[in-house]
NUMARDREN-276355 format. One record per residue (C-alpha): x, y, z; residue in three letters; residue number from 0. Coordinates in steps of 0.2 Angstrom, whole numbers, plus 5000, padded with zeros to 4 digits. Layout:
<atoms>
c1=X c2=Y c3=Z residu=ALA num=NUM .
...
</atoms>
This chain:
<atoms>
c1=5670 c2=5142 c3=5675 residu=MET num=0 .
c1=5656 c2=5145 c3=5687 residu=ARG num=1 .
c1=5638 c2=5146 c3=5682 residu=THR num=2 .
c1=5630 c2=5163 c3=5683 residu=ILE num=3 .
c1=5613 c2=5170 c3=5681 residu=ILE num=4 .
c1=5605 c2=5187 c3=5679 residu=ALA num=5 .
c1=5591 c2=5196 c3=5669 residu=PRO num=6 .
c1=5597 c2=5199 c3=5651 residu=ALA num=7 .
c1=5583 c2=5212 c3=5649 residu=SER num=8 .
c1=5578 c2=5227 c3=5659 residu=ALA num=9 .
c1=5571 c2=5221 c3=5676 residu=ALA num=10 .
c1=5556 c2=5232 c3=5675 residu=VAL num=11 .
c1=5537 c2=5228 c3=5674 residu=LYS num=12 .
c1=5534 c2=5222 c3=5656 residu=SER num=13 .
c1=5527 c2=5208 c3=5646 residu=GLY num=14 .
c1=5542 c2=5197 c3=5646 residu=VAL num=15 .
c1=5558 c2=5197 c3=5656 residu=ILE num=16 .
c1=5573 c2=5186 c3=5649 residu=VAL num=17 .
c1=5584 c2=5178 c3=5662 residu=VAL num=18 .
c1=5600 c2=5170 c3=5656 residu=ARG num=19 .
c1=5610 c2=5156 c3=5665 residu=ALA num=20 .
c1=5627 c2=5152 c3=5658 residu=SER num=21 .
c1=5640 c2=5139 c3=5664 residu=GLY num=22 .
c1=5642 c2=5120 c3=5667 residu=PRO num=23 .
c1=5627 c2=5119 c3=5678 residu=ASN num=24 .
c1=5614 c2=5128 c3=5667 residu=SER num=25 .
c1=5605 c2=5112 c3=5661 residu=PHE num=26 .
c1=5605 c2=5105 c3=5678 residu=GLU num=27 .
c1=5597 c2=5121 c3=5685 residu=LEU num=28 .
c1=5584 c2=5120 c3=5672 residu=LEU num=29 .
c1=5580 c2=5102 c3=5676 residu=GLU num=30 .
c1=5580 c2=5106 c3=5694 residu=LYS num=31 .
c1=5567 c2=5120 c3=5692 residu=LEU num=32 .
c1=5556 c2=5111 c3=5679 residu=SER num=33 .
c1=5557 c2=5093 c3=5684 residu=GLY num=34 .
c1=5560 c2=5089 c3=5666 residu=LYS num=35 .
c1=5575 c2=5085 c3=5655 residu=SER num=36 .
c1=5583 c2=5098 c3=5645 residu=THR num=37 .
c1=5575 c2=5101 c3=5628 residu=PRO num=38 .
c1=5584 c2=5100 c3=5611 residu=SER num=39 .
c1=5596 c2=5114 c3=5608 residu=PRO num=40 .
c1=5589 c2=5130 c3=5601 residu=ARG num=41 .
c1=5571 c2=5124 c3=5602 residu=HIS num=42 .
c1=5559 c2=5135 c3=5612 residu=ALA num=43 .
c1=5548 c2=5125 c3=5624 residu=VAL num=44 .
c1=5536 c2=5129 c3=5638 residu=LEU num=45 .
c1=5540 c2=5123 c3=5655 residu=ARG num=46 .
c1=5532 c2=5125 c3=5672 residu=ASN num=47 .
c1=5545 c2=5131 c3=5684 residu=LEU num=48 .
c1=5543 c2=5127 c3=5703 residu=PHE num=49 .
c1=5551 c2=5134 c3=5719 residu=ASP num=50 .
c1=5558 c2=5122 c3=5733 residu=ALA num=51 .
c1=5541 c2=5119 c3=5740 residu=LYS num=52 .
c1=5534 c2=5113 c3=5724 residu=GLY num=53 .
c1=5524 c2=5129 c3=5721 residu=ASP num=54 .
c1=5522 c2=5136 c3=5703 residu=LEU num=55 .
c1=5534 c2=5151 c3=5700 residu=ILE num=56 .
c1=5529 c2=5153 c3=5681 residu=ASP num=57 .
c1=5525 c2=5145 c3=5665 residu=ASN num=58 .
c1=5539 c2=5151 c3=5655 residu=ALA num=59 .
c1=5547 c2=5149 c3=5638 residu=LEU num=60 .
c1=5564 c2=5141 c3=5639 residu=VAL num=61 .
c1=5578 c2=5139 c3=5626 residu=ILE num=62 .
c1=5594 c2=5129 c3=5629 residu=ALA num=63 .
c1=5610 c2=5132 c3=5620 residu=PHE num=64 .
c1=5624 c2=5119 c3=5620 residu=ASN num=65 .
c1=5642 c2=5124 c3=5622 residu=ALA num=66 .
c1=5652 c2=5130 c3=5612 residu=PRO num=67 .
c1=5637 c2=5136 c3=5601 residu=ASN num=68 .
c1=5631 c2=5150 c3=5613 residu=SER num=69 .
c1=5634 c2=5168 c3=5616 residu=PHE num=70 .
c1=5646 c2=5164 c3=5630 residu=THR num=71 .
c1=5653 c2=5148 c3=5623 residu=GLY num=72 .
c1=5646 c2=5139 c3=5639 residu=GLU num=73 .
c1=5630 c2=5129 c3=5641 residu=ASN num=74 .
c1=5616 c2=5143 c3=5641 residu=VAL num=75 .
c1=5598 c2=5143 c3=5646 residu=VAL num=76 .
c1=5587 c2=5157 c3=5643 residu=GLU num=77 .
c1=5571 c2=5158 c3=5654 residu=PHE num=78 .
c1=5558 c2=5170 c3=5646 residu=HIS num=79 .
c1=5547 c2=5174 c3=5661 residu=LEU num=80 .
c1=5531 c2=5184 c3=5662 residu=HIS num=81 .
c1=5537 c2=5201 c3=5667 residu=GLY num=82 .
c1=5531 c2=5204 c3=5684 residu=GLY num=83 .
c1=5543 c2=5209 c3=5698 residu=MET num=84 .
c1=5536 c2=5196 c3=5710 residu=ALA num=85 .
c1=5539 c2=5182 c3=5697 residu=ILE num=86 .
c1=5557 c2=5188 c3=5694 residu=LEU num=87 .
c1=5561 c2=5189 c3=5712 residu=LYS num=88 .
c1=5554 c2=5172 c3=5716 residu=ASN num=89 .
c1=5563 c2=5164 c3=5701 residu=PHE num=90 .
c1=5580 c2=5172 c3=5705 residu=LEU num=91 .
c1=5579 c2=5167 c3=5724 residu=GLU num=92 .
c1=5574 c2=5149 c3=5720 residu=THR num=93 .
c1=5588 c2=5148 c3=5707 residu=ALA num=94 .
c1=5601 c2=5154 c3=5719 residu=LEU num=95 .
c1=5595 c2=5143 c3=5733 residu=GLU num=96 .
c1=5599 c2=5127 c3=5722 residu=THR num=97 .
c1=5617 c2=5131 c3=5725 residu=GLY num=98 .
c1=5620 c2=5128 c3=5706 residu=LEU num=99 .
c1=5623 c2=5146 c3=5701 residu=CYS num=100 .
c1=5629 c2=5163 c3=5707 residu=TYR num=101 .
c1=5623 c2=5181 c3=5703 residu=PRO num=102 .
c1=5632 c2=5187 c3=5688 residu=ALA num=103 .
c1=5644 c2=5202 c3=5690 residu=ASN num=104 .
c1=5644 c2=5217 c3=5678 residu=PRO num=105 .
c1=5650 c2=5211 c3=5661 residu=GLY num=106 .
c1=5653 c2=5193 c3=5666 residu=GLU num=107 .
c1=5643 c2=5185 c3=5652 residu=PHE num=108 .
c1=5653 c2=5195 c3=5639 residu=SER num=109 .
c1=5669 c2=5191 c3=5649 residu=ARG num=110 .
c1=5664 c2=5172 c3=5647 residu=GLN num=111 .
c1=5662 c2=5175 c3=5629 residu=ALA num=112 .
c1=5678 c2=5183 c3=5627 residu=PHE num=113 .
c1=5688 c2=5170 c3=5637 residu=GLU num=114 .
c1=5680 c2=5156 c3=5627 residu=ASN num=115 .
c1=5685 c2=5165 c3=5611 residu=SER num=116 .
c1=5667 c2=5169 c3=5605 residu=ARG num=117 .
c1=5673 c2=5187 c3=5602 residu=MET num=118 .
c1=5688 c2=5198 c3=5604 residu=ASP num=119 .
c1=5689 c2=5212 c3=5616 residu=LEU num=120 .
c1=5684 c2=5225 c3=5604 residu=THR num=121 .
c1=5668 c2=5215 c3=5600 residu=GLU num=122 .
c1=5664 c2=5214 c3=5618 residu=ALA num=123 .
c1=5666 c2=5233 c3=5620 residu=GLU num=124 .
c1=5655 c2=5235 c3=5605 residu=ALA num=125 .
c1=5641 c2=5226 c3=5615 residu=ILE num=126 .
c1=5641 c2=5240 c3=5628 residu=ALA num=127 .
c1=5641 c2=5253 c3=5615 residu=ASP num=128 .
c1=5627 c2=5245 c3=5605 residu=LEU num=129 .
c1=5616 c2=5245 c3=5620 residu=ILE num=130 .
c1=5621 c2=5262 c3=5625 residu=ASP num=131 .
c1=5619 c2=5270 c3=5608 residu=ALA num=132 .
c1=5606 c2=5284 c3=5608 residu=GLU num=133 .
c1=5609 c2=5290 c3=5590 residu=THR num=134 .
c1=5610 c2=5283 c3=5573 residu=ASN num=135 .
c1=5628 c2=5288 c3=5571 residu=ALA num=136 .
c1=5633 c2=5279 c3=5588 residu=GLN num=137 .
c1=5623 c2=5264 c3=5582 residu=LEU num=138 .
c1=5632 c2=5262 c3=5565 residu=LYS num=139 .
c1=5649 c2=5264 c3=5573 residu=GLN num=140 .
c1=5645 c2=5251 c3=5587 residu=ALA num=141 .
c1=5639 c2=5239 c3=5573 residu=GLN num=142 .
c1=5655 c2=5241 c3=5563 residu=LYS num=143 .
c1=5665 c2=5236 c3=5579 residu=GLN num=144 .
c1=5653 c2=5222 c3=5583 residu=MET num=145 .
c1=5656 c2=5215 c3=5566 residu=ARG num=146 .
c1=5674 c2=5214 c3=5570 residu=GLY num=147 .
c1=5681 c2=5227 c3=5559 residu=GLU num=148 .
c1=5693 c2=5235 c3=5572 residu=LEU num=149 .
c1=5698 c2=5218 c3=5578 residu=GLY num=150 .
c1=5703 c2=5212 c3=5561 residu=ALA num=151 .
c1=5712 c2=5228 c3=5557 residu=LEU num=152 .
c1=5722 c2=5227 c3=5574 residu=ALA num=153 .
c1=5727 c2=5209 c3=5569 residu=ARG num=154 .
c1=5732 c2=5214 c3=5552 residu=GLU num=155 .
c1=5744 c2=5227 c3=5559 residu=TRP num=156 .
c1=5751 c2=5215 c3=5571 residu=ARG num=157 .
c1=5754 c2=5202 c3=5557 residu=GLU num=158 .
c1=5764 c2=5215 c3=5548 residu=GLU num=159 .
c1=5775 c2=5218 c3=5563 residu=ILE num=160 .
c1=5777 c2=5199 c3=5566 residu=ILE num=161 .
c1=5782 c2=5197 c3=5547 residu=SER num=162 .
c1=5795 c2=5211 c3=5549 residu=ALA num=163 .
c1=5801 c2=5203 c3=5565 residu=LEU num=164 .
c1=5803 c2=5186 c3=5557 residu=SER num=165 .
c1=5813 c2=5193 c3=5543 residu=GLU num=166 .
c1=5825 c2=5202 c3=5555 residu=SER num=167 .
c1=5827 c2=5188 c3=5567 residu=GLU num=168 .
c1=5832 c2=5177 c3=5552 residu=ALA num=169 .
c1=5848 c2=5187 c3=5551 residu=TYR num=170 .
c1=5851 c2=5184 c3=5569 residu=ILE num=171 .
c1=5848 c2=5166 c3=5568 residu=ASP num=172 .
c1=5861 c2=5164 c3=5553 residu=PHE num=173 .
c1=5876 c2=5173 c3=5559 residu=PRO num=174 .
c1=5886 c2=5168 c3=5543 residu=ASP num=175 .
c1=5875 c2=5180 c3=5533 residu=GLU num=176 .
c1=5879 c2=5198 c3=5532 residu=ASP num=177 .
c1=5869 c2=5208 c3=5545 residu=LEU num=178 .
c1=5859 c2=5222 c3=5537 residu=PRO num=179 .
c1=5862 c2=5240 c3=5543 residu=ASP num=180 .
c1=5848 c2=5239 c3=5556 residu=GLY num=181 .
c1=5832 c2=5233 c3=5549 residu=LEU num=182 .
c1=5832 c2=5226 c3=5532 residu=SER num=183 .
c1=5825 c2=5238 c3=5518 residu=ALA num=184 .
c1=5809 c2=5227 c3=5516 residu=ARG num=185 .
c1=5806 c2=5227 c3=5535 residu=ALA num=186 .
c1=5810 c2=5246 c3=5536 residu=SER num=187 .
c1=5798 c2=5249 c3=5523 residu=SER num=188 .
c1=5784 c2=5239 c3=5531 residu=THR num=189 .
c1=5787 c2=5248 c3=5548 residu=VAL num=190 .
c1=5787 c2=5265 c3=5540 residu=LYS num=191 .
c1=5771 c2=5262 c3=5531 residu=ASN num=192 .
c1=5763 c2=5255 c3=5547 residu=LEU num=193 .
c1=5768 c2=5270 c3=5557 residu=ILE num=194 .
c1=5760 c2=5281 c3=5544 residu=LYS num=195 .
c1=5744 c2=5271 c3=5545 residu=SER num=196 .
c1=5744 c2=5270 c3=5564 residu=LEU num=197 .
c1=5746 c2=5289 c3=5565 residu=LYS num=198 .
c1=5731 c2=5292 c3=5553 residu=GLN num=199 .
c1=5720 c2=5281 c3=5564 residu=HIS num=200 .
c1=5725 c2=5291 c3=5580 residu=ILE num=201 .
c1=5720 c2=5307 c3=5570 residu=GLU num=202 .
c1=5703 c2=5299 c3=5565 residu=ASP num=203 .
c1=5700 c2=5292 c3=5582 residu=SER num=204 .
c1=5694 c2=5310 c3=5587 residu=LYS num=205 .
c1=5679 c2=5308 c3=5575 residu=SER num=206 .
c1=5675 c2=5291 c3=5582 residu=ALA num=207 .
c1=5676 c2=5297 c3=5600 residu=GLN num=208 .
c1=5665 c2=5312 c3=5597 residu=ARG num=209 .
c1=5652 c2=5300 c3=5589 residu=ILE num=210 .
c1=5653 c2=5289 c3=5605 residu=ARG num=211 .
c1=5654 c2=5302 c3=5618 residu=ASP num=212 .
c1=5645 c2=5316 c3=5609 residu=GLY num=213 .
c1=5649 c2=5333 c3=5601 residu=PHE num=214 .
c1=5651 c2=5347 c3=5613 residu=SER num=215 .
c1=5644 c2=5365 c3=5609 residu=ILE num=216 .
c1=5645 c2=5380 c3=5621 residu=ILE num=217 .
c1=5635 c2=5396 c3=5619 residu=ILE num=218 .
c1=5644 c2=5412 c3=5624 residu=LEU num=219 .
c1=5638 c2=5429 c3=5625 residu=GLY num=220 .
c1=5636 c2=5444 c3=5636 residu=GLU num=221 .
c1=5622 c2=5445 c3=5649 residu=PRO num=222 .
c1=5604 c2=5446 c3=5641 residu=ASN num=223 .
c1=5611 c2=5442 c3=5624 residu=ALA num=224 .
c1=5598 c2=5428 c3=5623 residu=GLY num=225 .
c1=5608 c2=5413 c3=5627 residu=LYS num=226 .
c1=5595 c2=5404 c3=5637 residu=SER num=227 .
c1=5582 c2=5408 c3=5625 residu=SER num=228 .
c1=5593 c2=5400 c3=5611 residu=LEU num=229 .
c1=5596 c2=5385 c3=5622 residu=LEU num=230 .
c1=5577 c2=5383 c3=5624 residu=ASN num=231 .
c1=5574 c2=5385 c3=5606 residu=ALA num=232 .
c1=5586 c2=5371 c3=5601 residu=LEU num=233 .
c1=5579 c2=5360 c3=5615 residu=ALA num=234 .
c1=5561 c2=5365 c3=5610 residu=ARG num=235 .
c1=5557 c2=5365 c3=5629 residu=ARG num=236 .
c1=5560 c2=5376 c3=5644 residu=GLN num=237 .
c1=5578 c2=5370 c3=5648 residu=ALA num=238 .
c1=5585 c2=5386 c3=5655 residu=ALA num=239 .
c1=5577 c2=5401 c3=5665 residu=ILE num=240 .
c1=5574 c2=5416 c3=5654 residu=VAL num=241 .
c1=5574 c2=5433 c3=5663 residu=SER num=242 .
c1=5577 c2=5451 c3=5659 residu=SER num=243 .
c1=5588 c2=5452 c3=5675 residu=ILE num=244 .
c1=5606 c2=5451 c3=5669 residu=ALA num=245 .
c1=5617 c2=5437 c3=5677 residu=GLY num=246 .
c1=5602 c2=5424 c3=5679 residu=THR num=247 .
c1=5613 c2=5410 c3=5672 residu=THR num=248 .
c1=5628 c2=5408 c3=5684 residu=ARG num=249 .
c1=5632 c2=5389 c3=5681 residu=ASP num=250 .
c1=5633 c2=5379 c3=5666 residu=VAL num=251 .
c1=5616 c2=5372 c3=5660 residu=VAL num=252 .
c1=5618 c2=5358 c3=5648 residu=GLU num=253 .
c1=5606 c2=5348 c3=5637 residu=ILE num=254 .
c1=5608 c2=5333 c3=5625 residu=SER num=255 .
c1=5601 c2=5334 c3=5608 residu=LEU num=256 .
c1=5600 c2=5322 c3=5593 residu=ASN num=257 .
c1=5605 c2=5333 c3=5578 residu=ILE num=258 .
c1=5605 c2=5324 c3=5561 residu=GLY num=259 .
c1=5608 c2=5307 c3=5570 residu=GLY num=260 .
c1=5622 c2=5313 c3=5581 residu=ASN num=261 .
c1=5623 c2=5315 c3=5600 residu=LEU num=262 .
c1=5626 c2=5334 c3=5604 residu=VAL num=263 .
c1=5628 c2=5342 c3=5621 residu=PHE num=264 .
c1=5624 c2=5361 c3=5621 residu=VAL num=265 .
c1=5629 c2=5371 c3=5636 residu=ALA num=266 .
c1=5622 c2=5388 c3=5641 residu=ASP num=267 .
c1=5634 c2=5398 c3=5651 residu=THR num=268 .
c1=5636 c2=5413 c3=5662 residu=ALA num=269 .
c1=5636 c2=5430 c3=5653 residu=GLY num=270 .
c1=5653 c2=5436 c3=5649 residu=LEU num=271 .
c1=5656 c2=5453 c3=5658 residu=ARG num=272 .
c1=5667 c2=5461 c3=5672 residu=GLU num=273 .
c1=5658 c2=5459 c3=5688 residu=THR num=274 .
c1=5661 c2=5461 c3=5707 residu=SER num=275 .
c1=5649 c2=5447 c3=5711 residu=ASP num=276 .
c1=5660 c2=5432 c3=5717 residu=GLU num=277 .
c1=5648 c2=5419 c3=5711 residu=ILE num=278 .
c1=5645 c2=5427 c3=5694 residu=GLU num=279 .
c1=5664 c2=5429 c3=5692 residu=GLU num=280 .
c1=5666 c2=5410 c3=5695 residu=GLN num=281 .
c1=5653 c2=5407 c3=5682 residu=GLY num=282 .
c1=5662 c2=5417 c3=5669 residu=VAL num=283 .
c1=5678 c2=5408 c3=5673 residu=LYS num=284 .
c1=5669 c2=5391 c3=5670 residu=ILE num=285 .
c1=5662 c2=5397 c3=5654 residu=ALA num=286 .
c1=5678 c2=5402 c3=5647 residu=LEU num=287 .
c1=5686 c2=5386 c3=5652 residu=GLU num=288 .
c1=5672 c2=5375 c3=5645 residu=ARG num=289 .
c1=5673 c2=5385 c3=5629 residu=ALA num=290 .
c1=5692 c2=5381 c3=5627 residu=GLU num=291 .
c1=5688 c2=5362 c3=5627 residu=HIS num=292 .
c1=5672 c2=5362 c3=5617 residu=SER num=293 .
c1=5671 c2=5356 c3=5599 residu=ASP num=294 .
c1=5661 c2=5371 c3=5593 residu=LEU num=295 .
c1=5658 c2=5388 c3=5601 residu=ARG num=296 .
c1=5642 c2=5398 c3=5596 residu=ILE num=297 .
c1=5645 c2=5417 c3=5600 residu=GLY num=298 .
c1=5628 c2=5426 c3=5603 residu=LEU num=299 .
c1=5627 c2=5445 c3=5601 residu=ALA num=300 .
c1=5612 c2=5457 c3=5599 residu=PRO num=301 .
c1=5622 c2=5471 c3=5592 residu=ASP num=302 .
c1=5639 c2=5476 c3=5583 residu=ALA num=303 .
c1=5648 c2=5481 c3=5599 residu=ALA num=304 .
c1=5643 c2=5465 c3=5608 residu=SER num=305 .
c1=5648 c2=5455 c3=5592 residu=ALA num=306 .
c1=5665 c2=5462 c3=5592 residu=LYS num=307 .
c1=5668 c2=5457 c3=5610 residu=GLU num=308 .
c1=5661 c2=5440 c3=5608 residu=ILE num=309 .
c1=5671 c2=5437 c3=5592 residu=ALA num=310 .
c1=5687 c2=5438 c3=5602 residu=SER num=311 .
c1=5682 c2=5422 c3=5611 residu=HIS num=312 .
c1=5679 c2=5412 c3=5594 residu=LEU num=313 .
c1=5690 c2=5403 c3=5583 residu=ALA num=314 .
c1=5690 c2=5397 c3=5565 residu=ALA num=315 .
c1=5676 c2=5386 c3=5562 residu=GLY num=316 .
c1=5665 c2=5393 c3=5575 residu=ASP num=317 .
c1=5648 c2=5402 c3=5573 residu=ILE num=318 .
c1=5643 c2=5420 c3=5577 residu=LEU num=319 .
c1=5625 c2=5422 c3=5579 residu=VAL num=320 .
c1=5616 c2=5439 c3=5579 residu=TRP num=321 .
c1=5601 c2=5437 c3=5591 residu=SER num=322 .
c1=5585 c2=5448 c3=5591 residu=LYS num=323 .
c1=5585 c2=5450 c3=5572 residu=SER num=324 .
c1=5566 c2=5454 c3=5574 residu=ASP num=325 .
c1=5572 c2=5471 c3=5582 residu=LEU num=326 .
c1=5586 c2=5476 c3=5571 residu=GLN num=327 .
c1=5596 c2=5470 c3=5555 residu=SER num=328 .
c1=5613 c2=5463 c3=5559 residu=PRO num=329 .
c1=5629 c2=5472 c3=5553 residu=ASP num=330 .
c1=5639 c2=5456 c3=5549 residu=TYR num=331 .
c1=5658 c2=5457 c3=5554 residu=LEU num=332 .
c1=5663 c2=5446 c3=5540 residu=LYS num=333 .
c1=5677 c2=5437 c3=5550 residu=ILE num=334 .
c1=5687 c2=5424 c3=5540 residu=ASP num=335 .
c1=5683 c2=5407 c3=5546 residu=GLY num=336 .
c1=5668 c2=5412 c3=5556 residu=ILE num=337 .
c1=5651 c2=5409 c3=5550 residu=ASP num=338 .
c1=5638 c2=5422 c3=5554 residu=GLU num=339 .
c1=5619 c2=5420 c3=5555 residu=ILE num=340 .
c1=5604 c2=5430 c3=5561 residu=ALA num=341 .
c1=5590 c2=5423 c3=5572 residu=ILE num=342 .
c1=5576 c2=5428 c3=5583 residu=SER num=343 .
c1=5569 c2=5416 c3=5596 residu=THR num=344 .
c1=5554 c2=5427 c3=5598 residu=LYS num=345 .
c1=5547 c2=5422 c3=5581 residu=ASN num=346 .
c1=5558 c2=5407 c3=5579 residu=ASN num=347 .
c1=5567 c2=5413 c3=5563 residu=SER num=348 .
c1=5584 c2=5407 c3=5558 residu=GLY num=349 .
c1=5583 c2=5393 c3=5571 residu=ILE num=350 .
c1=5581 c2=5379 c3=5557 residu=LYS num=351 .
c1=5595 c2=5387 c3=5547 residu=GLU num=352 .
c1=5606 c2=5387 c3=5563 residu=LEU num=353 .
c1=5603 c2=5369 c3=5566 residu=GLU num=354 .
c1=5608 c2=5365 c3=5548 residu=ASP num=355 .
c1=5624 c2=5375 c3=5550 residu=LEU num=356 .
c1=5628 c2=5366 c3=5566 residu=ILE num=357 .
c1=5625 c2=5349 c3=5557 residu=LEU num=358 .
c1=5637 c2=5354 c3=5543 residu=MET num=359 .
c1=5650 c2=5358 c3=5556 residu=LYS num=360 .
c1=5647 c2=5341 c3=5565 residu=ILE num=361 .
c1=5649 c2=5332 c3=5548 residu=ASN num=362 .
c1=5664 c2=5341 c3=5543 residu=THR num=363 .
c1=5673 c2=5336 c3=5560 residu=GLY num=364 .
c1=5667 c2=5318 c3=5559 residu=LEU num=365 .
c1=5676 c2=5310 c3=5544 residu=ALA num=366 .
c1=5670 c2=5293 c3=5540 residu=PRO num=367 .
c1=5681 c2=5279 c3=5547 residu=VAL num=368 .
c1=5680 c2=5261 c3=5542 residu=SER num=369 .
c1=5687 c2=5254 c3=5558 residu=ALA num=370 .
c1=5688 c2=5268 c3=5571 residu=PRO num=371 .
c1=5698 c2=5268 c3=5587 residu=LEU num=372 .
c1=5683 c2=5271 c3=5599 residu=THR num=373 .
c1=5691 c2=5271 c3=5616 residu=ARG num=374 .
c1=5705 c2=5279 c3=5625 residu=ALA num=375 .
c1=5713 c2=5262 c3=5628 residu=ARG num=376 .
c1=5714 c2=5259 c3=5609 residu=HIS num=377 .
c1=5723 c2=5276 c3=5606 residu=VAL num=378 .
c1=5735 c2=5272 c3=5620 residu=PHE num=379 .
c1=5739 c2=5255 c3=5613 residu=ALA num=380 .
c1=5742 c2=5262 c3=5596 residu=VAL num=381 .
c1=5752 c2=5276 c3=5602 residu=SER num=382 .
c1=5763 c2=5264 c3=5612 residu=GLU num=383 .
c1=5765 c2=5254 c3=5596 residu=ALA num=384 .
c1=5771 c2=5269 c3=5586 residu=ILE num=385 .
c1=5784 c2=5273 c3=5599 residu=LYS num=386 .
c1=5791 c2=5256 c3=5599 residu=ALA num=387 .
c1=5791 c2=5255 c3=5580 residu=LEU num=388 .
c1=5800 c2=5272 c3=5579 residu=GLU num=389 .
c1=5813 c2=5265 c3=5591 residu=ALA num=390 .
c1=5815 c2=5250 c3=5580 residu=ALA num=391 .
c1=5819 c2=5261 c3=5565 residu=LEU num=392 .
c1=5831 c2=5272 c3=5576 residu=ASP num=393 .
c1=5841 c2=5257 c3=5583 residu=ALA num=394 .
c1=5859 c2=5257 c3=5580 residu=PRO num=395 .
c1=5864 c2=5247 c3=5564 residu=SER num=396 .
c1=5875 c2=5235 c3=5575 residu=GLU num=397 .
c1=5861 c2=5231 c3=5587 residu=ALA num=398 .
c1=5848 c2=5222 c3=5577 residu=LEU num=399 .
c1=5843 c2=5213 c3=5593 residu=GLU num=400 .
c1=5837 c2=5229 c3=5600 residu=LEU num=401 .
c1=5826 c2=5233 c3=5585 residu=ALA num=402 .
c1=5818 c2=5216 c3=5586 residu=CYS num=403 .
c1=5814 c2=5219 c3=5604 residu=GLU num=404 .
c1=5806 c2=5235 c3=5600 residu=ASP num=405 .
c1=5795 c2=5226 c3=5586 residu=LEU num=406 .
c1=5790 c2=5213 c3=5599 residu=ARG num=407 .
c1=5784 c2=5228 c3=5611 residu=ILE num=408 .
c1=5774 c2=5235 c3=5596 residu=ALA num=409 .
c1=5766 c2=5219 c3=5592 residu=ALA num=410 .
c1=5761 c2=5216 c3=5611 residu=ARG num=411 .
c1=5754 c2=5234 c3=5612 residu=ALA num=412 .
c1=5743 c2=5230 c3=5597 residu=LEU num=413 .
c1=5738 c2=5213 c3=5604 residu=GLY num=414 .
c1=5731 c2=5222 c3=5619 residu=GLU num=415 .
c1=5717 c2=5230 c3=5608 residu=ILE num=416 .
c1=5709 c2=5213 c3=5604 residu=THR num=417 .
c1=5714 c2=5205 c3=5620 residu=GLY num=418 .
c1=5726 c2=5193 c3=5612 residu=GLU num=419 .
c1=5739 c2=5200 c3=5624 residu=VAL num=420 .
c1=5732 c2=5207 c3=5640 residu=GLY num=421 .
c1=5733 c2=5207 c3=5659 residu=VAL num=422 .
c1=5719 c2=5203 c3=5671 residu=ASP num=423 .
c1=5718 c2=5221 c3=5679 residu=ASP num=424 .
c1=5715 c2=5228 c3=5662 residu=ILE num=425 .
c1=5701 c2=5215 c3=5658 residu=LEU num=426 .
c1=5693 c2=5218 c3=5675 residu=ASP num=427 .
c1=5692 c2=5237 c3=5672 residu=LYS num=428 .
c1=5684 c2=5235 c3=5655 residu=ILE num=429 .
c1=5671 c2=5222 c3=5660 residu=PHE num=430 .
c1=5667 c2=5231 c3=5676 residu=SER num=431 .
c1=5660 c2=5245 c3=5666 residu=SER num=432 .
c1=5647 c2=5234 c3=5658 residu=PHE num=433 .
c1=5630 c2=5233 c3=5667 residu=CYS num=434 .
c1=5624 c2=5216 c3=5674 residu=ILE num=435 .
c1=5616 c2=5205 c3=5661 residu=GLY num=436 .
c1=5629 c2=5209 c3=5647 residu=LYS num=437 .
</atoms>
């Protein structure tokens, strides 16, 4: 295991910058830079740090952590430097010139922790989610995973499969006993219940991934319906150009909002109409494609004729918004499954009510999950496990060995979630998405 070094805090001008060194040479590095012995573990001490010429780099607070009782499971030293860029640059150059350490790659600290069994793969991923969290919902979900809830659930699933596998292999190992018709009744019951649980978690993963990636909303309407004005009202700033000229918005204008502690992306699109303008026609096409893949569509209409046209692009659970209510009262269409609300961006009426309605829609679509599958790779692994478990149930009664092999495949798939079973290229892909210092 090589010794690595990198800033553990943002490398920007600040009061303090923390630099972390991890690996077998960490303590030797500290002694080389300070000229003093390594302090007692977990005791913060002041040390003067010097460059190769003996010039002072900084008077820093340093803390040593002995392996395996550190974040990475290796010997670790944290250098709490004064947050000037010249200090940081000089310190890192001097540290690297000693030949005792190397610059850390993205995610390398977390990978060290994973490989030293300080955390499983789901907990390592949670570190990235925890740092990237912008909303309270994202933070709570990342904290659940950081506490090991998903990892514990994946191990529980895997143990159930191993238990069923052990029972089935017992029949193979004792040929004098009568073989069951395929899996035994108890093993079959375990597998069936497990399949049901896994499928439910795949369904629930849609909520988890919306929390992590954000809830997508698109505003649809004819030209001059007030889409850009609505976007600006929700953003509480000038995010889109507002003009009386039809067709001003031709591309998608998207903003991110925090609504009720949830990350929400709201997109303003080109006005829906027949047009001979090639660029505007492309904008309309993009708008309809985005609408198809959005979590929620808001149809905006200033009058009944426009409302009927826009409603044709909405589905159950969407919202029909009557704009410009300061000029005329809406004649609600009362379509089953579609909520209707009147607003005026001119006097800001109905905007708060619309935000409350949007939040209700978000919360309805985000069912609470105790240990969610937050990433596509989790869903893929569970899907592969389901396929293998179903194959085990369907194996011919005279081929118990085939059923057992399918159970092994399912156990392996679930082991990939926590990293108990994995291959290097998968690990490389996961940890390379981390920033340096994690």
